[in-house]
Steps between C-alpha positions, in 0.01 A plus 500: 500500500638846410403850612246526218310207647442686829226738591429662835196512721568766761868457579506124438627363168290222350551266209266365230377216724391739774333731247311207351386386844389857580305520174332166571400612851363828364304315233361258758394789724321676213325173412395453863356849519301466177376143541184428704580339835384139509546488876275799564219376277511145636489623861210734424294232328596229748396714795174606331401145413605337827332758722197556279406139430579383852276775634219384271547142618479604864177691444317268257263209549201432724713511815795731424791542738442875483163655419624782279463379142404837352807662655718216369361553149587870514849426633557237234386736225714784636807275510452391139449859382813603693701219340387601151572870558840439663601267216389737224650812661827323582543375144410843361752679723779257419466542125408873501735703282678190371455391141562171324332167428517370859361820652216501248416149617504630858258782416264260330524264794399774744209598277397136469456472877269801510293405195467133600370577846277782381342247264482250787307751709253567219450127439427430865269801523304369203482147640381626837193640325397151385230353723613205711866533401625601846634160611671439166651847492647462849715219361544635149628840615824385667559232237474753218740733680736205549481417129585858400797521736641163395480576129658846538793367702564223248488756217729735696774238518732677255471831686516375859711187478458123505341492845195683360420223251515224759303712747229574242470129418475417871228762553299354211541152647374625837208659318406160356544322832288760679221454244507123556491501880226765507305593813707688759815297440570695182564810712774318690650376173514857375644633828761229557573377149453827313619751758769264624622451142553874465690521829724206407567664162591825679750315718653325196525824303655678799767230543577513130553877518726458804701239310539730197598794721770291667666407171 
């Protein structure tokens, strides 16, 4: 190495290898700041599903553990709305002011969340107006939401990472299992299997990020 191969950062001379490592770290930091956080979204959805569906299970049936089903419905709905809004806003903020194919995918992903659940709300509102559909809708509502979430996460695989595809497939599987068990057990399937799946995915994604940061 000769003097022409050296550059300085502050008062310290550095060579090509150090400059390359610095460029790679800078690139990784920019990517981190402009890529939606898997960990955040998985924690938000895992918490919403676990708390919301478990609350519904506790307050449902002829002899509920807690006689507060209406309150549980409102809490469950509020948690889902919060998860949708947090996800959409987070994705929008991460890709704001950044241009390119991947950021365009991110913008469309954020919009997809909002449009899908706006449509979901209209569908359920319309079904609630059908006479005698109350019992069916009480099961259909969470299963339809589950279907939407699973499909979006599978489709978001290229933007969020491989964990998203597996998680989406797992959520869809839990949706099918919940439909088969029916009755009140489906609420536990959604709380433990669905919400738990999100929380496990959050832990896996967090460990992967820690591993990458340590390299």
